[in-house]
N, C-alpha and C positions, 0 to 999 in steps of 0.2 A: 504494500500500500504506500503510495506517494503522498505524504501529508505535508501541509504547509499551514503556518499560522497567518491569520489576517484579520480584517474587521469588515463588517458589512457596511457598505456605503450607500446602498439603495435597495428598497423593496420593490421588485418589479411587478409582483402580483402572482396569484396562482402558486404560491409557495416557492417562488424563485427570487433570488437575491444576487446583487452584485457584490463580490467580495474582493477587497484589495489586499494583495500579498506583496508588499514592497511596491514596485512599479508595475506589477502584473495585476490584471483584472480577470476574474472568473465569474461566469454565471453559474450559480449553484442552487440546488434544491435542498430543502431541509429534510432530514431523515424522518421517517414515520415515528421513531421513538419520541421525538419532541411532541408530536400530536398526542401520543399515548400519555405523556406526562403533563399534557395541557400547558406546554411551554411554547411560546411563539418567538422566534428570533426577530429582533428589531434592528433598525439602523443604529450603528455604534457598537453593536455586540462584537466582542473579540471571540474568534472562532478558530477551530481547526478543521480544514477541509481536506478531502481526498480529491486531488486534482485529476486523477484518472476517471473517477466516477462522477466528478463535478457535484459532490455532495457535502453538505455541512454535517460533520460527524460529532463535534463537541462545541458546546457553548461555555465560555469561561464565565466565572462569577462576575456580576455587575457591581460597580461601585455606586451607581445610582441609576435612576430611570424616571423618565417622564411618561405618563400613560397617555396623555393627550397634549401634544403629539407623542407617539411612541418612539422614543430615542433613549439610548443607554450610554453610560460612561462619559457623561458630559463634564467638561471642565468649567464652563461658564455659560449661563443663559443671558442673552441680550434681549430683554423684554422691550419690545418696540411698540410705541404708541404714536399717534399722529397729533400734532398740535391742533390741526383742523382737518376736516374731511378725511375720515369720519371724526366727529367731535370727540375730544378727549373724555374718557369715561374712567374716573378715578376708581370706582368700585371694581371694574374689570381688571385694571392694573393691580389692585390689591389682591385679587384672586390669584393672578399669576405669581405675584410675589410670595404669597403664603405657600403655594405649592412648591415653588423653587426652594424656599427656605426649609420646608419640610424634608426635601430630598438632600439638603446640605450642599446645594450647588451655589458656586459663586454667582453673583448677580450684578449686572449693569443695566441701566435704563437708557434707551435711546428715544428721544423725542424727535420724530422725523417731520418733515414739511415745515420746519421752523421759519422758513422764509415767508410763509403765509400768516404767521401768528401776529396778531395785533394786540394781545392782552398784556397785562403787567407781569405775568409770570408767577404770580403768587400761588397759583394752583399747583405748581410743581415744587414749591418750597418744602412741604413735609417730607419729600423723598431725598432731597439733596444732602441732608445731614447724615444719611445712613447708606446711600448707594451711590456708586459712580454714575453720573448723568452726563449724557452727551446730547447736545442740541444740534441736529443735523439737517442738511438739505442737499438733495442730489441735484437741485437746480443751481444753487450758488456754490456748492462744494463745501460749505461751512460744516465743521465737525467731522469730516470724513477722515482726516489725518488722525484725529483723536480716536475715532472708531477703529482704524487699522491698528493703532497702538495698543488698545486694550485687548484686541483679538490675538496678538502675537503669541505664538507658542502654545495655543490652546485649541481644544475642540469646542467651538462655540455654537450654540443653538440660537437662532433668531426665532423668537416666539412672540405672538401677539395677535390681536384681532385682524380680521380680513381688511384689506384696503389701506393699511397704515404704511405700506411701502417697503416691506421686508425684502421682497425680490429686487426692487429698484436699488436698495442699499447694497445688496450683495453684488448686483451688476456693477455698482460704482467702486466697490472695494476689492473685489476678487478678479484678478486678471483672467480674461477669457470667459467669464460667466455670461450666460445668455438666458437668464431666468425669465419666464413669461411674466409680464406685468398686466395689470387690469385697471379699469376705471372705477369710480365711485358710482353706485346706483343713484341716479337723480331722484327717483321716487322714494327710496328707503333711506337715502343718505348714509349708507354703510357700504363697506367694501364687498367686492365680488371675489370669490375664491379663484385664484389663479394657480397656486401651488397645490397639487393633488396628492403629493406624496412627500415624505421626508427624504432628503438626499444630501450626502456629505460632499462638499466641494473643497478642493485643495486651494489654500491661499498661499501667498508668498512666504508666510511664516508659520502656518498651522492649517487648521481645517475649520469649516463652518457648515452649518446645516440650515437650509431653508425648510420651513415646515408649513403645513396647511394652517390657515388662520381660523379663528373661532370668534363668533359674535357673542358667545356666552360660554362660561366655564364654571363648573361647580366645584366647591371644595369638598372632595369625597374622600372617605377613608382616613380622615385625620380626627382623632379624638378631640372633643370640644375643649377638654382641659389642657391640651397641648398648644392650642392656637395662640394664646397670649405670648408664649415664648417665641412665636414666629413673627412678632411685631417688635423690631429691635428698639423702638423708642419706649416700649413698655418695660424693658428689662431692668433699668435702674430703679424701678419703683415696685416691682412685683413682690419683693421680699419685705416691703414696709407696710403691707396691709394689716389690719387688725386680725383678720382670720387667715390662717395658713392655707385654707382651701378656697380662698376668695376667687371668684370668677370675674370680678371687676365689672359687674353689671348692676345688681340690685343691692349688694351688701353695703353696710355702713362702714365708715372709716376706711374707705378704699383709697390707697395711695395713687393708684392708676387713674381712677376717676377724678381725683383732685387735680391732676395735671392736664385734664382735657381743657383745651383752650389756652393752655400755657405751653408746656413742652410737648404735648400730644395734640395733634390736629383733630378737631371735632369730626372731620370727614373720615379720617383713618379710624377713629374710635367707633364711628357708626358702622364702618365696614366690619370691624371686629365683632360688634354685637350681632350683626346679620349672620356672620359665619358661625358663631357659637349657637345661635338659634336653629340654624339649618342642620347642625351636626348633632344636636341633642335629641 
């Protein structure tokens, strides 16, 4: 058996995957044993393949995984939102942040289409203290060098709602990329899906993944009691509440609630309350 180590760069469909082994690419099928174990290979999985049979024989353990989009072994997720068109949705950004925090993935936030933004920028302030933020435009080129800088040496995932310009950003920062881009629906004022699968692209200094966009994303599988720890601005105060099991919602003498409107954004606190309500 002629085996090689590699990683999955693309899910083709019907159980077929593109696997990169050094500079070589192979189209492989996943063995039936994975179906029997109810394990599905995903983009980013490190694997051992039989190059004669063109089969994926072994999946290496994952260090992390996003379920929506399905990508594994990520170094950094670049959560992308649009300054306008589609309108910035803080609650949706908060969902992406909580999911990435739960997986222990490094996070950066990219606000795209910033050339169109006419606001004061205060809506983005609650995030700047805790996450690297890049304000970018593929029209003017602002922020693109900063984006290339934070991507260096990492497997980066671009994630975010449809229509925010993830594919356009990748086309701008990845040499030779030709990702399909789309327009904003005039009737619904939200993005059209152009990326239909996750795919790893090689950059000058690392890798990145474009992923299908989502107009909604639920916080699933995270215990309500763990969610406060996924809001970095809560952490300095969570040990100061009167009750050790404080959920920072209805309890008296809650140190977290006392900081809402001060060191904690009311909008971020509102997102937290919505998340713990949906998971209890």
